KEVEXLUM-74831 format. One record per residue (C-alpha): chain; z, y, x. Coordinates in steps of 0.1 Angstrom, whole numbers, plus 5000, padded with zeros to 4 digits. Layout:
# KEVEXLUM-74831
A, Z, Y, X
...
//
This chain:
# KEVEXLUM-74831
A, 5283, 4275, 7986
A, 5286, 4297, 8017
A, 5317, 4277, 8028
A, 5301, 4245, 8021
A, 5272, 4254, 8043
A, 5297, 4269, 8069
A, 5315, 4235, 8070
A, 5283, 4215, 8070
A, 5264, 4230, 8100
A, 5299, 4233, 8120
A, 5301, 4194, 8117
A, 5264, 4189, 8126
A, 5270, 4211, 8158
A, 5300, 4192, 8168
A, 5284, 4159, 8163
A, 5252, 4169, 8182
A, 5273, 4184, 8210
A, 5289, 4149, 8215
A, 5259, 4131, 8211
A, 5241, 4153, 8238
A, 5270, 4146, 8261
A, 5264, 4109, 8255
A, 5227, 4111, 8263
A, 5229, 4132, 8293
A, 5232, 4099, 8314
A, 5201, 4085, 8295
A, 5168, 4094, 8290
A, 5162, 4098, 8252
A, 5153, 4078, 8219
A, 5123, 4085, 8197
A, 5121, 4078, 8159
A, 5085, 4074, 8146
A, 5079, 4076, 8109
A, 5048, 4063, 8094
A, 5035, 4066, 8057
A, 5001, 4067, 8040
A, 5002, 4094, 8012
A, 4967, 4087, 8000
A, 4966, 4051, 8006
A, 4939, 4052, 8033
A, 4953, 4080, 8055
A, 4982, 4073, 8081
A, 5003, 4102, 8087
A, 5031, 4099, 8116
A, 5062, 4120, 8123
A, 5078, 4116, 8157
A, 5111, 4129, 8166
A, 5125, 4130, 8200
A, 5163, 4130, 8206
A, 5174, 4139, 8241
A, 5202, 4160, 8256
A, 5181, 4190, 8257
A, 5173, 4191, 8222
A, 5206, 4179, 8208
A, 5224, 4205, 8229
A, 5200, 4232, 8216
A, 5201, 4222, 8180
A, 5240, 4221, 8183
A, 5240, 4259, 8194
A, 5215, 4267, 8166
A, 5238, 4249, 8140
A, 5270, 4266, 8154
A, 5255, 4301, 8151
A, 5240, 4291, 8117
A, 5276, 4282, 8106
A, 5291, 4315, 8118
A, 5261, 4337, 8100
A, 5266, 4317, 8067
A, 5304, 4324, 8067
A, 5296, 4360, 8078
A, 5270, 4365, 8052
A, 5295, 4358, 8025
A, 5313, 4392, 8030
A, 5285, 4410, 8044
A, 5259, 4407, 8016
A, 5283, 4412, 7990
A, 5269, 4384, 7968
A, 5293, 4376, 7941
A, 5297, 4341, 7926
A, 5283, 4356, 7891
A, 5249, 4368, 7908
A, 5235, 4333, 7907
A, 5199, 4341, 7914
A, 5205, 4363, 7946
A, 5231, 4339, 7958
A, 5208, 4309, 7955
A, 5178, 4327, 7970
A, 5194, 4338, 8001
A, 5211, 4305, 8007
A, 5179, 4288, 8003
A, 5158, 4308, 8023
A, 5184, 4306, 8051
A, 5187, 4269, 8049
A, 5149, 4265, 8050
A, 5149, 4286, 8083
A, 5174, 4263, 8100
A, 5156, 4231, 8087
A, 5120, 4247, 8103
A, 5141, 4251, 8134
A, 5151, 4211, 8132
A, 5114, 4203, 8128
A, 5105, 4225, 8157
A, 5132, 4213, 8181
A, 5131, 4176, 8176
A, 5093, 4170, 8171
A, 5075, 4149, 8192
A, 5040, 4149, 8174
A, 5016, 4176, 8164
A, 5022, 4172, 8128
A, 5059, 4176, 8129
A, 5057, 4205, 8154
A, 5034, 4225, 8132
A, 5058, 4220, 8100
A, 5084, 4233, 8122
A, 5062, 4262, 8137
A, 5047, 4274, 8103
A, 5079, 4270, 8085
A, 5096, 4294, 8109
A, 5066, 4321, 8105
A, 5068, 4316, 8064
A, 5104, 4318, 8061
A, 5107, 4347, 8084
A, 5085, 4366, 8061
A, 5106, 4358, 8031
A, 5137, 4371, 8049
A, 5122, 4403, 8060
A, 5112, 4412, 8028
A, 5145, 4401, 8011
A, 5155, 4436, 8000
A, 5123, 4442, 7980
A, 5113, 4477, 7990
A, 5082, 4491, 8004
A, 5096, 4494, 8040
A, 5107, 4458, 8039
A, 5073, 4446, 8025
A, 5052, 4466, 8052
A, 5077, 4449, 8079
A, 5072, 4417, 8064
A, 5034, 4418, 8066
A, 5035, 4431, 8103
A, 5055, 4401, 8111
A, 5036, 4375, 8092
A, 5000, 4385, 8101
A, 5012, 4388, 8140
A, 5028, 4355, 8140
A, 4996, 4340, 8121
A, 4975, 4353, 8148
A, 4997, 4331, 8173
A, 4994, 4303, 8148
A, 4957, 4304, 8152
A, 4957, 4301, 8189
A, 4985, 4274, 8186
A, 4963, 4253, 8163
A, 4933, 4257, 8189
A, 4954, 4242, 8217
A, 4960, 4212, 8195
A, 4922, 4210, 8187
A, 4917, 4207, 8224
A, 4945, 4182, 8226
A, 4929, 4162, 8199
A, 4895, 4163, 8216
A, 4915, 4146, 8245
A, 4922, 4118, 8224
A, 4956, 4121, 8214
A, 4983, 4138, 8193
A, 5014, 4126, 8208
A, 5031, 4146, 8233
A, 5039, 4113, 8254
A, 5003, 4114, 8267
A, 5000, 4151, 8274
A, 5001, 4145, 8313
A, 4969, 4125, 8310
A, 4947, 4144, 8285
A, 4958, 4182, 8290
A, 4933, 4208, 8299
A, 4932, 4243, 8309
A, 4922, 4256, 8275
A, 4952, 4236, 8260
A, 4977, 4252, 8282
A, 4961, 4288, 8278
A, 4960, 4286, 8240
A, 4995, 4271, 8239
A, 5010, 4299, 8262
A, 4994, 4326, 8241
A, 5006, 4311, 8207
A, 5040, 4307, 8222
A, 5044, 4343, 8236
A, 5033, 4356, 8203
A, 5062, 4338, 8186
A, 5087, 4353, 8213
A, 5071, 4389, 8207
A, 5057, 4394, 8243
A, 5032, 4421, 8250
A, 5009, 4429, 8233
A, 5024, 4412, 8203
A, 5058, 4429, 8203
A, 5054, 4452, 8174
A, 5066, 4427, 8149
A, 5101, 4423, 8163
A, 5115, 4458, 8158
A, 5098, 4457, 8125
A, 5115, 4424, 8116
A, 5149, 4446, 8117
A, 5142, 4454, 8081
A, 5160, 4419, 8073
A, 5197, 4417, 8067
A, 5216, 4420, 8097
A, 5232, 4384, 8093
A, 5195, 4370, 8091
A, 5186, 4393, 8122
A, 5215, 4377, 8143
A, 5201, 4342, 8134
A, 5165, 4352, 8142
A, 5170, 4370, 8175
A, 5196, 4348, 8191
A, 5187, 4312, 8187
A, 5160, 4307, 8163
A, 5126, 4324, 8156
A, 5121, 4346, 8189
A, 5136, 4315, 8212
A, 5109, 4290, 8196
A, 5082, 4303, 8218
A, 5105, 4300, 8250
A, 5116, 4265, 8239
A, 5081, 4253, 8234
A, 5070, 4267, 8268
A, 5100, 4252, 8282
A, 5091, 4218, 8268
A, 5055, 4220, 8281
A, 5065, 4237, 8314
A, 5050, 4209, 8337
A, 5016, 4219, 8325
A, 5016, 4255, 8328
A, 5014, 4257, 8367
A, 4977, 4271, 8363
A, 4988, 4301, 8338
A, 5022, 4309, 8355
A, 5009, 4339, 8371
A, 4996, 4353, 8337
A, 5029, 4345, 8321
A, 5049, 4363, 8348
A, 5028, 4395, 8344
A, 5030, 4397, 8306
A, 5069, 4390, 8307
A, 5076, 4415, 8334
A, 5055, 4441, 8314
A, 5074, 4433, 8282
A, 5108, 4434, 8298
A, 5100, 4467, 8316
A, 5088, 4485, 8286
A, 5114, 4472, 8264
A, 5139, 4486, 8289
A, 5125, 4521, 8291
A, 5122, 4522, 8251
A, 5160, 4513, 8250
A, 5171, 4543, 8270
A, 5152, 4566, 8245
A, 5159, 4551, 8210
A, 5189, 4559, 8188
A, 5184, 4535, 8161
A, 5213, 4511, 8168
A, 5193, 4479, 8154
A, 5160, 4490, 8174
A, 5182, 4492, 8206
A, 5193, 4458, 8200
A, 5158, 4445, 8192
A, 5146, 4460, 8225
A, 5172, 4441, 8243
A, 5161, 4410, 8227
A, 5125, 4416, 8241
A, 5140, 4425, 8273
A, 5158, 4391, 8276
A, 5127, 4370, 8263
A, 5108, 4384, 8290
A, 5134, 4375, 8317
A, 5135, 4340, 8303
A, 5098, 4335, 8304
A, 5097, 4352, 8340
A, 5122, 4326, 8351
A, 5101, 4298, 8338
A, 5070, 4313, 8356
A, 5089, 4310, 8389
A, 5100, 4274, 8385
A, 5137, 4280, 8371
A, 5133, 4261, 8338
A, 5167, 4246, 8336
A, 5184, 4281, 8345
A, 5161, 4296, 8316
A, 5174, 4270, 8293
A, 5209, 4279, 8301
A, 5205, 4315, 8299
A, 5189, 4308, 8265
A, 5220, 4291, 8255
A, 5242, 4320, 8268
A, 5220, 4346, 8252
A, 5225, 4329, 8217
A, 5260, 4335, 8220
A, 5263, 4370, 8231
A, 5234, 4383, 8212
A, 5245, 4369, 8178
A, 5278, 4385, 8185
A, 5261, 4418, 8194
A, 5243, 4416, 8160
A, 5273, 4407, 8140
A, 5293, 4435, 8154
A, 5265, 4460, 8150
A, 5266, 4448, 8114
A, 5300, 4456, 8110
A, 5295, 4490, 8124
A, 5266, 4496, 8100
A, 5289, 4484, 8070
A, 5316, 4511, 8079
A, 5292, 4538, 8082
A, 5275, 4528, 8047
A, 5243, 4517, 8064
A, 5237, 4544, 8087
A, 5218, 4532, 8119
A, 5221, 4561, 8141
A, 5246, 4554, 8166
A, 5254, 4588, 8174
A, 5277, 4588, 8145
A, 5294, 4555, 8156
A, 5320, 4575, 8176
A, 5338, 4583, 8145
A, 5347, 4547, 8140
A, 5382, 4551, 8157
A, 5401, 4527, 8135
A, 5374, 4499, 8142
A, 5394, 4483, 8174
A, 5382, 4446, 8169
A, 5345, 4453, 8162
A, 5342, 4476, 8194
A, 5361, 4449, 8213
A, 5336, 4423, 8204
A, 5306, 4447, 8206
A, 5319, 4458, 8243
A, 5323, 4421, 8254
A, 5288, 4412, 8242
A, 5272, 4444, 8260
A, 5292, 4433, 8292
A, 5276, 4398, 8289
A, 5242, 4411, 8283
A, 5243, 4431, 8315
A, 5256, 4404, 8337
A, 5291, 4416, 8345
A, 5308, 4389, 8368
A, 5326, 4360, 8351
A, 5311, 4369, 8316
A, 5290, 4347, 8300
A, 5256, 4363, 8310
A, 5268, 4362, 8346
A, 5265, 4327, 8351
A, 5226, 4323, 8345
A, 5216, 4358, 8350
A, 5226, 4365, 8385
A, 5216, 4334, 8401
A, 5179, 4339, 8385
A, 5179, 4373, 8402
A, 5192, 4363, 8435
A, 5167, 4332, 8435
A, 5136, 4356, 8427
A, 5146, 4378, 8457
A, 5137, 4348, 8479
A, 5102, 4350, 8469
A, 5098, 4380, 8491
A, 5096, 4418, 8482
A, 5065, 4418, 8462
A, 5053, 4441, 8432
A, 5066, 4415, 8409
A, 5100, 4414, 8423
A, 5104, 4450, 8423
A, 5095, 4454, 8385
A, 5120, 4425, 8377
A, 5149, 4441, 8396
A, 5143, 4476, 8381
A, 5139, 4459, 8346
A, 5173, 4443, 8353
A, 5187, 4477, 8362
A, 5175, 4491, 8329
A, 5194, 4462, 8312
A, 5226, 4475, 8327
A, 5216, 4510, 8319
A, 5211, 4506, 8282
A, 5240, 4483, 8278
A, 5262, 4510, 8292
A, 5245, 4535, 8269
A, 5255, 4514, 8240
A, 5291, 4512, 8251
A, 5294, 4549, 8259
A, 5279, 4560, 8223
A, 5299, 4535, 8205
A, 5332, 4538, 8222
A, 5337, 4570, 8244
A, 5318, 4595, 8225
A, 5335, 4622, 8205
A, 5337, 4616, 8167
A, 5303, 4631, 8155
A, 5305, 4623, 8116
A, 5326, 4640, 8090
A, 5361, 4646, 8103
A, 5377, 4641, 8068
A, 5365, 4605, 8066
A, 5389, 4577, 8081
A, 5369, 4544, 8088
A, 5387, 4511, 8090
A, 5373, 4476, 8091
A, 5379, 4445, 8070
A, 5397, 4414, 8085
A, 5371, 4393, 8073
A, 5344, 4407, 8094
A, 5359, 4397, 8128
A, 5368, 4361, 8118
A, 5335, 4346, 8125
A, 5328, 4371, 8154
A, 5361, 4359, 8169
A, 5345, 4323, 8173
A, 5318, 4337, 8192
A, 5339, 4359, 8213
A, 5358, 4329, 8225
A, 5327, 4312, 8233
A, 5316, 4342, 8256
A, 5348, 4344, 8271
A, 5357, 4305, 8277
A, 5329, 4284, 8280
A, 5306, 4299, 8309
A, 5323, 4276, 8334
A, 5322, 4248, 8313
A, 5285, 4251, 8307
A, 5279, 4254, 8344
A, 5297, 4221, 8350
A, 5280, 4204, 8323
A, 5244, 4216, 8335
A, 5250, 4216, 8372
A, 5280, 4195, 8385
A, 5275, 4206, 8419
A, 5285, 4242, 8426
A, 5254, 4265, 8432
A, 5272, 4299, 8436
A, 5273, 4318, 8466
A, 5286, 4353, 8478
A, 5249, 4363, 8478
A, 5244, 4356, 8439
A, 5275, 4376, 8433
A, 5264, 4405, 8456
A, 5229, 4407, 8440
A, 5246, 4408, 8405
A, 5267, 4438, 8419
A, 5236, 4455, 8435
A, 5217, 4454, 8402
A, 5249, 4468, 8380
A, 5254, 4497, 8405
A, 5217, 4505, 8405
A, 5219, 4503, 8365
A, 5248, 4527, 8366
A, 5230, 4552, 8386
A, 5201, 4548, 8360
A, 5224, 4555, 8332
A, 5239, 4586, 8347
A, 5205, 4598, 8356
A, 5192, 4596, 8322
A, 5223, 4614, 8309
A, 5224, 4643, 8334
A, 5187, 4651, 8329
A, 5188, 4650, 8292
A, 5161, 4675, 8289
A, 5138, 4649, 8307
A, 5147, 4623, 8284
A, 5142, 4645, 8254
A, 5109, 4654, 8267
A, 5099, 4619, 8273
A, 5109, 4606, 8240
A, 5089, 4631, 8222
A, 5050, 4632, 8222
A, 5049, 4649, 8257
A, 5047, 4687, 8253
A, 5031, 4687, 8217
A, 5067, 4690, 8203
A, 5072, 4723, 8222
A, 5041, 4739, 8212
A, 5039, 4729, 8177
A, 5073, 4732, 8166
A, 5102, 4757, 8173
A, 5099, 4756, 8211
A, 5077, 4788, 8212
A, 5095, 4806, 8185
A, 5129, 4800, 8203
A, 5116, 4814, 8236
A, 5105, 4844, 8217
A, 5137, 4848, 8203
A, 5154, 4846, 8234
A, 5134, 4874, 8250
A, 5140, 4895, 8220
A, 5178, 4889, 8223
A, 5178, 4900, 8259
A, 5158, 4931, 8250
A, 5184, 4941, 8223
A, 5212, 4937, 8249
A, 5192, 4958, 8273
A, 5183, 4945, 8307
A, 5211, 4965, 8324
A, 5239, 4946, 8304
A, 5222, 4912, 8312
A, 5220, 4918, 8348
A, 5254, 4935, 8350
A, 5287, 4919, 8351
A, 5286, 4901, 8318
A, 5253, 4887, 8324
A, 5262, 4876, 8360
A, 5295, 4858, 8349
A, 5275, 4839, 8321
A, 5249, 4827, 8347
A, 5274, 4818, 8374
A, 5295, 4798, 8348
A, 5267, 4777, 8336
A, 5253, 4771, 8370
A, 5287, 4760, 8382
A, 5290, 4736, 8353
A, 5255, 4722, 8359
A, 5261, 4717, 8397
A, 5294, 4699, 8388
A, 5278, 4676, 8364
A, 5253, 4666, 8390
A, 5277, 4662, 8419
A, 5305, 4644, 8399
A, 5291, 4609, 8397
A, 5254, 4605, 8400
A, 5256, 4624, 8435
A, 5279, 4593, 8448
A, 5262, 4567, 8429
A, 5228, 4572, 8443
A, 5236, 4570, 8479
A, 5259, 4541, 8475
A, 5232, 4522, 8455
A, 5207, 4529, 8482
A, 5230, 4518, 8511
A, 5236, 4485, 8492
A, 5198, 4482, 8487
A, 5192, 4488, 8525
A, 5219, 4462, 8535
A, 5204, 4437, 8509
A, 5172, 4438, 8523
A, 5176, 4444, 8559
//
C-alpha cells in the first residue's frame, strides 16, 4: 500500500508539473460543480486551475510520495498489522486530499472543506501514538486552529454580506473587516505570534508526518491564502509585517537555546514562515511563493534526516548525543545540505530566493523593521551552524561501546530531495523569472548576513554561561538549586587547602593557565569575525 501511494502521488506530481508549464502562458480554467443535496438548496464547488496552484500542488504531491515511501520503513508497520497500516495510510491520505481542496478552491464552500479538513486531520495525526503527551499536544493544536477558523468564518460572513461567495468578485465586494479577519485566521494556521504554541506541540506526531506538515501542507496553508488574497491586504500589511518580524526574531532566539532536535527544527519553521509573511508585506509575493517552494524541499529533507538520527538513537531527541553517530555519513550529508540551504549559502536552494528578498528589503531604508529582519536572518545562520556543529563536529558524547550505523533504505527517499536541493534552484529561477535579476549586491547582502550569523554563533558558544543563564528562569535556578551550595563548597575547598597554597605557585599556575585558555578562546575566531563583520556592515550602508 505504501508503494502504491508513492507511485500514485509521484504520477500526480509529474502530471501537474507539466500542466503548470503549459498554463504559464495562459490564465487559468475554472470548474464549477452544482448539485442540490436537499432538493431545494443549491451548493456549488468551484475549482481554479492555474500555474500557481498546479505547481504548488505538484510540490506537495512529490513530498507526499517521498513521505509515503519513507514511512514504510520508519514506522515499522508490518503487512500483518492491518489496523495500524490502514489507519496511518488513511489519515495521511486525507491530509493530502484536504490540501487539494485548499489549493484549488475558488469558492467559500470548497475552501472551508480544505481548511477544516487540515485542522481535524492534523489533530488525528498528532495523537497517533495514543499517549497523554500526544493527546495534550493534539488538544493544543486543534483548539488553537479552531480559534483561527472562527476568525476565518467571520471573514466570509463579511464577504457574504457583500453579496457573493465566489472569489472572482472579491475586488468589488471586499471590506476592511474581511481582510483583517482573514489575515488573523491565516496567521493562526501558519503559527504566527501569538498563536505559535501549537507548532512545537505538533512535534508529538510521527516524524514523517512532521516532515509533511512543516514543509508544504499545514503551516504553509495560511501563507498560501494570504498570497492568493494579497491584492486585498494593503491596508493591513503594516500589522502583518510587525507580527511576522516578532515571530521570526523570537523563533531565532529560542532556536539558539533549545537542545531538543525536533523543537529546533520546529522553531526554524516558525522563523521561515515569518520570513515569507514579511516578504508578502513588502510586496514580494512572487518571491515569497518561490521561497515557499524551495523551503518545502529543504525543510522536508531536514525533517527526514532528523528522523533518521532519532531512529539511530532509539528515539532520543537531545542532539548533544548525536556526535556519537560517526557511521551515519549519508544522513549527516543530507542534514548538512538542508542546513546550508536554510541559512542561504550561495548557490544552494535557499540562496536564490532568500538573498534577493534580503537585498530588496534594504532598499526600504534603514528602519527598525529592516534591522529586526536582518538580525533575524543572522539568527537563522547562527542556529543552522549550531545544528551542523552539534551533529557533525561534536565529540562523541554517548556510550563509547555502541556503534551506530544506518540502514540504506532511509537515505533512498531523502536522496530524491537532495538532488532537488542541489540541482533545480537555477531551473526554478528561469521558470519563474526568465530575465536575470541577480546582481553582485544581492550576493554581497547574503554574504554579509552569513558573516554576521557566524559571529553570532561564536558569541553564543564563547559566552556559554550567558546562554545557560538566559535559558534558565533568570537567576532563580542559581538560588533555589545547587548554585549556592556549589559556591560554599568552593570556599570550603580553598579553606582546606589554606590560603597560602592557593595564592602560591600551584594556585597561581592554575589561575594563569585557565585565564590563558579563556583569552585564547575569545581571540581565536570571534575576535576577528566581529570586526570583519562590522567593517562589511559599514561598507554596506555607507
